[in-house]
DRENKOLDREN-827061 format. One record per residue: residue in three letters; x negated, y negated, z of N, C-alpha, C, CB in turn. Coordinates in steps of 0.05 Angstrom, whole numbers, plus 5000, padded with zeros to 4 digits. Each point is the difference from the previous one (the first is absolute). Glycine has a CB too. Layout:
ALAXYZXYZXYZXYZ;...
//
This chain:
MET912218924700501650184982502350135016495950094972;ASP506449905017502450125013500050304991502649565001;TRP496750625018499850284993502750124992496150035031;SER506049864979502650114993500749974971501549915046;ASN497249904940500549964972499150254984499549515005;LEU498650645006499150244986502250214998495449915017;SER506350105003502250204999501949944978499650085049;TYR500949674945501849924978498750064974502049645028;PHE495450314970498550064975500050304994497249595008;LEU502350575013499950294997502850114991496450025035;ALA505749874976502750094993500649934971501549955047;LEU497649814944500449924972498450184981500949535015;ALA496650524992498350164983501050284997496149725014;ARG505050395008500950284999502750034986497550085042;ASN504249724960502750034989500449864973501650035047;GLY496649794946500149894973501849774995498950444987;SER502849495031501849774996500749875027501950214958;LEU498949545040500749855024502450135014498149584980;SER503950495004502550115012499550275014502649774964;ALA495750405023499450265013498449965025500150224955;ALA498049605044498349955024501749885023496049934970;SER505949895023501649885020501850205014500049584974;LYS501050635012501650215012498450165020502850024958;VAL494750045034498350155018499449855026498050234960;LEU501549515037499349835022502349905016496149874974;GLY506350165015502449905014500249705000499950405028;THR499349474950500149714998501049934972496249945034;ASP503749804959500949924973497649974982504149775020;HIS496550234953497850004980498549735000502650334973;THR498749465035498649745000497949995022504149784982;THR496450365040498050015022497650164991503649975034;VAL496950254952497750164989498349844981502850425005;ALA498549434977498549844981498449785014503550094965;ARG497749795055498749785014497650115015504349755004;ARG495950485010497850115016497750094982503350145035;VAL497349974941497950094982498549754989502750424988;GLN498849385006498749754990498349885022503949914969;ALA497050105056498449905022497450165003504249855023;LEU495950414972497650165002498049934978502750375020;GLU498449594956498349924977498649735006503050254968;LYS498549565044498949745006497850035021504449784989;GLU496150395032498050035021497450124989503750065033;LEU496650144948497650134990498749864976502150425015;GLY499549404972499049864976499850194977497549695028;LEU504350514970500050204979502850044989496050235022;GLN504249834952502550094989500250305003500249614968;LEU501850485047500250285006501950154981499049895047;VAL503149974942502050134984500549844974502150205041;ASP498549954938501149884976503049995002496050164972;ARG505249615027502949975004501450024972499249715041;ARG502450494957501550044975503049995007496250274980;VAL505449754998502949975004501150225017500349784956;ARG499150475039501250235013498250135021502750084959;ALA494849895040498250145018497549845004501950454986;TYR496749625037497549885006497850214996502249675033;SER495550254958497750194998497649875013501850204957;LEU496449965052497649905014497949914981501050305038;THR497749484969497649924985497650175010501849524994;PRO495950474994497750155010499449925029498250034954;SER501949715052499649925028502250105018497749594983;GLY504850425006502250105016499750305006502949664979;GLN496050495002499550285005498050055022501250094952;ARG496749745047497950035021501149935027496549904966;VAL505049885036501249925025502050215010499449514987;TYR502050614994501950215007498650235013502949874962;ASP494850225027498550225012499049935028498650144954;LEU500449625049499049915026502349975020496249774978;ALA506050125013502349965017501250265010501049574976;GLY498850645007501050265009498450105023501450104954;ARG496049855046498350085023500749845025496350124968;VAL504349625029500849845022502650105012497749604980;GLU504250475002502650115009499650255017502249804959;THR496050375033499550255015498949945027499250244958;VAL498949575043498849935026502149885018495649934978;ILE506149895011502249885016501850215012499849594972;ALA500950615011501750225010498650165022502150034955;ASP495350015043498550135021500149845026497050204965;VAL502749535032500149835024502750025013496749694979;GLU505450315005502750025012500450265014501749714963;ARG497550515025500350265013498350015026500850224955;PHE496849675044498449995024501449855022495850034972;ALA505249745021501449835020502450145012498549594976;GLN503050555006502450155010499250235019502449884957;SER495450265035499250225017499049915027498850254959;ILE499849525042499149895025502349905017495749874979;ALA506249995008502349905014501750225012500049604969;ARG500150635018501750225009498550185020502549984957;ALA494950035040498550175018499749885028497450184961;PRO503449965060499849895027497149945007504150255013;GLN495549504996497349925009500349785020498050134956;GLY499849825058500049795020500950095027500949684963;PRO499250135056500650075028502950045006496149745012;VAL504550455005502750055012499650035030501850224957;ARG499449615058499750005029502450145013497349584999;ILE502250635017502150155012499749985030500250324961;SER501949585052500049975029501850205014499149514993;GLY500250555031501750195016498850065026501750194958;PRO499649965059498950085026497450164995504650025021;PRO493349924995497450134996500150304997498149635025;GLY503450504992500150304998501150094974500650025049;LEU501549864941501250084975498149944977504649935018;ILE494149834983498249924979497650204998501449515006;ASN497450555017497650165001500550304995498149675032;HIS504050444981500450294999502150094981498650005046;TRP503349834947502150094982499649894972503150025038;LEU496449724959499849884973497450064986503049645016;ALA494850314997497350024987499650274985498249695035;PRO502550544977499650254985501750024975498850215044;ARG503449654955501850024977499349814978503550135031;LEU494349734971499249814980497750104983501549645029;VAL497450604978497750104986500550044970498650235042;LYS503649904951500750054972500549744985501950445013;LEU499449375000500549744987497449864994504449975024;GLN493750034994497549864996498450124977500049885048;SER500150394949498650134978501449954974498450355032;GLN504249624968501649954976499549724989503450335015;PHE496549485003499649724993497649885014505049954992;PRO492650104998497549925014499749705003498050414982;ASP503649435002499749715002501849885022498949994952;LEU502750185061501649915023498149955024504050264984;ARG496649535031498549945024502049985023496449754974;ILE503950475040502050025022498749915026502550374975;ALA498949455039499149915026502150095021497549604980;LEU501650575038501850105021499749825025499750484982;ILE502649425028500149825022501650135023499649594969;GLY498950535049501450135023500349805023498150444987;GLU504449495019500549805021502750055012497149664976;ALA503150285050502550045015502149804991497450195039;ARG501849574955502049804992501050054972497849665031;GLU504450224962501250024974498949784982504250215019;ALA494349874960499049814981502349874984495750264997;SER504149484998502149864985499550054970500449655037;LEU501550484951499850044971500849754984501050495008;SER500649355004500849754987497749804998504650075016;ARG493649945004497749825000497550144988501849785041;ARG498650454946497950154986497850085019501149754959;GLU499650315066497950115018499450294992501649705038;ALA500250424948499650274989501850034976498850205046;ASP500649994937501750054976502050225006496249874970;LEU503150325046501850225007499750045030499650224955;ALA502549895057499950065029501450265006499949515010;LEU499050645009501350245011501449915026496550324979;ARG506149755023501549935024501850235008499849514987;LEU500550515039501750215011502949905005496050205021;PHE504849594965502749905000500549874974499949935050;ARG502650044943500749884974500449705005502250424984;PRO496249415001500349715004502649904988495149964998;ARG505849815011502549894991499749754984502050195040;GLU495549714956499749754984500850054971496249865030;ASN505349944959501050034973497950024979503949755015;ALA493850124990497849994980498450264999499849515006;LEU500650675014498450245001501550254990497649805039;VAL500950374948501050264990498950225018500449824952;ALA501250365057499150215017500750274987500749725041;ARG497350454957500350274989499450215021498849824953;ARG503150355052499650215020498150204990504649935018;LEU493250124997498050194991500650285012496749634996;THR503650385030500350275013501049965028496350194972;LYS504150035041500950005028497650085017504850114988;VAL494649735033497850065018501250155024497349594984;THR501950655020501050165023497750025020503250264972;TYR497649765054498050005022500250255016500349505002;GLY497650555014499950225018498149935023501050334963;LEU499049845057498249965023497650194996503949885031;TYR493750004971497550154994497949965021501049954951;GLY497450265052497649995017497850164986502849955042;SER494850014968497850164989500350295009496949604999;LYS502350594985500250285007498450075025500650114952;GLN497049765050498450055024501349895025495949984971;TYR505349795027501449885023502350175009498649544984;LEU502950564997502450165007499250275011502549774964;ARG495250335029499050255012499149965029498650164955;ASP500249615050498849955026502049905021495749914977;ARG506549975014501949875019502550175003498149554988;PRO502950485037502650135003502249814991498350275039;PRO504049844952502149844989501049785018501350394974;LYS498649655052501049805019498049785006502950355020;ASP494749684970497949815006498949864975498750295039;LEU503149654943499349874974500349705002501450414975;ASP496749445013500149714999501349914974495949975029;PHE505349794973501349894976498749744992504350225013;LEU495449754961498749764989502149854983495450225000;GLY504749525004502049844986498949774984503150125036;HIS498649764948499249774985500149755018501850214957;ASP497449575032500149755015502949945009496149824974;GLU504250055049502649955012501849844981497950015045;SER500949834937501749854981501550184981496749635003;GLU502750634996501350184981501850205015496249954969;ASP504349995057501750195016502850014989497249905040;HIS503749904945502750004990500450184976500549545017;LEU497450554971500250174976501150285006496249744980;PRO505350385002501450255007498150235008503549864969;GLN494250165018498250235007498849965027499050064952;HIS500649695057498949955026502150025022496649704979;LYS505950245015502250055019500350305005502349584985;TRP497450574993500150295002497850115017502150024955;LEU495549885042497750095016500449935029497049944961;ARG504149835045500649925028501950205013499249524988;ALA502850564996502050205010498650265006503749774975;ILE494450315008498650265004498249985024500250094950;ALA498449685053498149975022501449975027496949794968;GLY505650125032501549975025498749795018501450474997;GLU498149605028498949815019497049964998503750135030;ARG495050034954497049994999499249754983499750505004;GLU498449355008499049774986498050084978500649735042;PHE499250104937498150064979497249945012503349884963;THR494950315033497249975010498349834981500450445022;LEU500649514954498649834981502049894980495750275006;ARG503849484987501649884978498149894979503749885033;ALA497250124942498449904978501849844981496750395004;ASN502249404985501749834981499650084971499849635033;ASP498850604963499450094972500250304999497049594993;LEU504250514985500450284997497350154998504449914977;THR493749975010497350124997498750045028499549794955;ALA500750015062498950035027501550215016498749524999;LEU503950494998501650205014499350284991503849675006;LEU495950364968499250264989497350095011502749904958;GLY495549915043497350065011500250095029498049674969;ALA503750205046500350075028501150295003500749515012;VAL501250564971501250275001497850204993504649824988;ARG493950134991497950184992497950045022500749864952;ALA498849925063498050025021501050155025498249564984;GLY504450515016501050155023501049835023497050364986;LEU503949405008500949835022503050045007496649674986;GLY504950474997502850045006501650054975499549725040;LEU503150264963501950054979501149734989501350455020;ALA499349544954501149764989501950074977495849745012;VAL506050084982501850034977498549904976504249955029;LEU495750234950498549934976501750084975495650075024;PRO503949804954501450084975499150284992500249524985;LYS501850655008499450284993498250024975504450135022;THR496149694959498450014975497149965005503949834976;LEU495450035046497249965008499050225018500749504996;ALA500850565025499050195020500050294991501749685034;ASP500250394949500250284992497550104984505049954999;HIS493649864989497650074984497549985016502349844960;ASP497950105066497649985017499750265015500649505005;LYS497350654988499650265011499450005030498350144956;ALA500949625055499449985028502549965017495649814988;LEU506750144999502449935015502150234998499149514991;LYS502750485029502250205001502549855009496850395009;GLN505449684978502549885008501150145024501049874953;VAL500149965065501150115026503050024997496249795026;PRO505050444980503050025000501349805018499550494989;THR502749405003501549805016503050085000496649634989;PRO504850295032502950075002501649884977499550025049;THR499849754942501449874978498049924978503749835031;ALA497250164945498249924978499649705000501650394972;ALA496049535021499449724999501649864977495350095019;PRO505349664985501449854978498249964976502949775035;SER498250174943498549944976500549724991500250484986;ARG498049414998500449734989499450004970498649805045;GLU502650004942499649984971497749824994504950084992;LEU493550004988497749844992500749864973496750325024;TRP502949424976500849844977497549874987504549915021;LEU495550084953498149844985501349744992497550424983;VAL501449355025501349754997498249814983502450055045;PHE499049804937498549814983501949774992496950374983;HIS501949415010501649774991500950054972497449695030;ARG505150244964501250064974498549864977504450065023;ASP494149724983498649864978497550144991501849585019;VAL497250624996497550134993500450284989497749725034;ARG504750384965500550284993499250074971503650005033;ARG496149804950499250064972497049954995504649884986;VAL493950035034497149984997498950284997499949575028;PRO498650484949499150274995498650145022499649864954;ALA498650015060498550135022501950085023495949744987;ILE505950085020501850055022502050224992499549535017;ARG501550454958501850204990498850285000502149654971;ALA495350365022498750265000499950135028497249844962;VAL502350005059500050105027502850095008496149705011;ILE505950144983502850075007500850264987501149515004;ASP498450514970500850244985498450255010501149724960;HIS496450245047498450235009501050105027496049814976;LEU504550015043500950095026502850124998497249645021;THR504550244962502750114997499950284989501849544992;ALA496550514988499850264988498850215018499549774956;ILE498350165058498650195017501750075025495649824984;ILE505849995027501750065023502550164991498449585023;GLY502550364953502250164989499350294997501649604976;SER495950455015499050274998499850145027497549874958;GLU501549985061499750115027502750065013495849755005;ARG506150084991502750055011501250244987500649515009;ALA499150514964501150244987498750265009501049714960;ALA496450285045498650245009500950085028496149874971;SER504649935046500850065027503050075002496349705016;GLY505150264962502950055000501749775010498950475007;GLU499949304997501549765009501649904977496549895034;VAL506050034971501849894980500949735008501550464986;GLY499449384994501049735006497949805004503850215020;
//
């Protein structure tokens, strides 16, 4: 049975003529007549009395009309359900970025999003290397530089500012001239915040290096020395204290990056919109503009 024939029959029964039904359906009257006849043939029933000016339902036609109305309601329910599911963010979204930013900056900002869309399945991928968005190694990426690939879209989230920090206990126990400095892995010595730290440290060698922000933060908390850390992370740590410096540390821009082909996927769109909104609120609260 061709279920779509029911819609033609319902339109004819409700409007009383082929021409009126065809206007409602946006088709011609011969199509309406042909589809109703096809339904009668499929069912083996005469559904309408065909007259010169109007059509009327037979007893069988009235019964089929009542049943078809119920089918129409269920079909509409199915359509609405499908639309709601298609629009509601669900499924996996993989977000890649430097481990420190993923663990300490991004994760706390996803709590509200996860409660709003419980069917989202967010996978956080903390890694030093840059995940390829073109090869779908991740859906979204946090980067401290703006990519130049034509296929990628970059949205500026915020400005990451840095400072020199040590544990409060360490700073109480050590004289200012006897402080140790902790640095990132040598492969990151070219980055502006690490060049700044080298200038502050002068001739003193770093007593410890770490290739991950989380490890460096742990070393500072343990009292091993001073390190350059993002202010948004360190300022909320009650065990740490910022150390005054002759010059302010440089800042870097944080970008949310995604492939242009996935920006309309509901789940990915939800994450993009959430981060854009929440960071916008934080920037406004701090007085940051632009």
